[in-house]
KOLGU-79176 format. One record per residue (C-alpha): chain; x negated, y negated, z negated; residue in one letter. Coordinates in nm, 3 decimals. Each point is the difference from the previous one (the first is absolute). Layout:
% KOLGU-79176
+-----+---------+---------+---------+------+
: mol :      xx :      yy :      zz : type :
+-----+---------+---------+---------+------+
:   A :       X :       Y :       Z :    A :
...
+-----+---------+---------+---------+------+
***
This chain:
% KOLGU-79176
+-----+---------+---------+---------+------+
: mol :      xx :      yy :      zz : type :
+-----+---------+---------+---------+------+
:   A : -10.667 : -10.629 :  -9.540 :    X :
:   A :   0.237 :  -0.289 :  -0.197 :    X :
:   A :  -0.060 :  -0.361 :   0.108 :    X :
:   A :  -0.005 :  -0.251 :  -0.300 :    X :
:   A :  -0.037 :  -0.391 :   0.045 :    X :
:   A :  -0.236 :  -0.190 :  -0.252 :    X :
:   A :   0.123 :  -0.296 :  -0.140 :    X :
:   A :  -0.221 :  -0.241 :  -0.122 :    X :
:   A :   0.026 :  -0.333 :  -0.246 :    X :
:   A :  -0.260 :  -0.277 :  -0.058 :    X :
:   A :   0.019 :  -0.043 :  -0.390 :    X :
:   A :  -0.207 :  -0.224 :  -0.281 :    X :
:   A :  -0.243 :   0.131 :  -0.279 :    X :
:   A :   0.303 :   0.039 :  -0.188 :    X :
:   A :   0.219 :   0.167 :   0.192 :    X :
:   A :  -0.300 :   0.257 :   0.086 :    X :
:   A :  -0.093 :   0.069 :  -0.379 :    X :
:   A :   0.359 :   0.070 :  -0.094 :    X :
:   A :   0.025 :   0.216 :   0.302 :    X :
:   A :  -0.304 :   0.230 :  -0.145 :    X :
:   A :   0.101 :  -0.010 :  -0.325 :    X :
:   A :   0.351 :   0.135 :   0.082 :    X :
:   A :  -0.153 :   0.303 :   0.232 :    X :
:   A :  -0.190 :   0.290 :  -0.026 :    X :
:   A :  -0.329 :  -0.073 :   0.155 :    X :
:   A :  -0.115 :   0.310 :   0.147 :    X :
:   A :  -0.328 :  -0.096 :   0.191 :    X :
:   A :  -0.192 :  -0.347 :   0.008 :    X :
:   A :  -0.275 :  -0.108 :   0.207 :    X :
:   A :  -0.214 :  -0.335 :   0.045 :    X :
:   A :  -0.136 :  -0.146 :   0.365 :    X :
:   A :  -0.221 :  -0.290 :  -0.071 :    X :
:   A :   0.191 :  -0.251 :  -0.201 :    X :
:   A :   0.395 :   0.198 :   0.099 :    X :
:   A :   0.090 :   0.260 :  -0.253 :    X :
:   A :   0.278 :   0.255 :   0.096 :    X :
:   A :   0.231 :   0.224 :  -0.207 :    X :
:   A :   0.213 :   0.252 :   0.135 :    X :
:   A :   0.322 :   0.032 :  -0.192 :    X :
:   A :   0.361 :   0.174 :  -0.108 :    X :
:   A :   0.256 :  -0.172 :  -0.151 :    X :
:   A :   0.384 :  -0.054 :  -0.048 :    X :
:   A :  -0.018 :  -0.117 :   0.387 :    X :
:   A :  -0.203 :   0.312 :   0.139 :    X :
:   A :  -0.334 :  -0.007 :   0.087 :    X :
:   A :  -0.203 :  -0.333 :   0.099 :    X :
:   A :  -0.338 :  -0.146 :   0.045 :    X :
:   A :  -0.110 :  -0.308 :  -0.157 :    X :
:   A :  -0.243 :  -0.205 :   0.127 :    X :
:   A :  -0.188 :  -0.267 :  -0.222 :    X :
:   A :  -0.165 :  -0.236 :   0.207 :    X :
:   A :  -0.324 :  -0.209 :  -0.081 :    X :
:   A :   0.249 :  -0.374 :  -0.011 :    X :
:   A :   0.151 :   0.144 :  -0.234 :    X :
:   A :   0.345 :   0.070 :   0.226 :    X :
:   A :   0.129 :   0.368 :   0.050 :    X :
:   A :   0.195 :   0.234 :   0.229 :    X :
:   A :   0.185 :   0.299 :  -0.123 :    X :
:   A :   0.066 :   0.229 :   0.283 :    X :
:   A :   0.316 :   0.249 :  -0.064 :    X :
:   A :   0.105 :   0.250 :   0.213 :    X :
:   A :   0.393 :  -0.003 :   0.101 :    X :
:   A :   0.164 :   0.362 :  -0.079 :    X :
:   A :   0.105 :   0.142 :   0.295 :    X :
:   A :   0.376 :  -0.017 :   0.024 :    X :
:   A :   0.207 :   0.391 :   0.023 :    X :
:   A :   0.150 :   0.066 :   0.313 :    X :
:   A :   0.302 :  -0.067 :  -0.020 :    X :
:   A :   0.268 :   0.303 :   0.060 :    X :
:   A :   0.313 :  -0.041 :   0.132 :    X :
:   A :   0.292 :   0.264 :  -0.082 :    X :
:   A :   0.165 :   0.143 :   0.255 :    X :
:   A :   0.345 :   0.035 :  -0.014 :    X :
:   A :   0.119 :   0.337 :   0.062 :    X :
:   A :   0.350 :   0.063 :   0.206 :    X :
:   A :   0.262 :   0.230 :  -0.112 :    X :
:   A :   0.040 :   0.258 :   0.206 :    X :
:   A :   0.313 :  -0.066 :   0.232 :    X :
:   A :   0.247 :   0.249 :  -0.161 :    X :
:   A :  -0.050 :  -0.125 :  -0.373 :    X :
:   A :   0.218 :  -0.301 :  -0.077 :    X :
:   A :  -0.194 :  -0.311 :  -0.089 :    X :
:   A :  -0.065 :  -0.098 :  -0.355 :    X :
+-----+---------+---------+---------+------+
***
């Protein structure tokens, strides 16, 4: 299983609204006065949380980096001249 880090940022109402308008909202749910939105956008998958005081949080999943493969140098056979 790949581990991916979460990053989050506290935002004001206007920034949260702009994020929701630019993303595709897959699911939403209200819990009391708090609203949760599962979004997909240009920056990837995120959860937007609208808090009762008008502020919000945007929680994103950092994409896992591809493993770095080092290309190994092949040594020419001893009987061949170097290139």
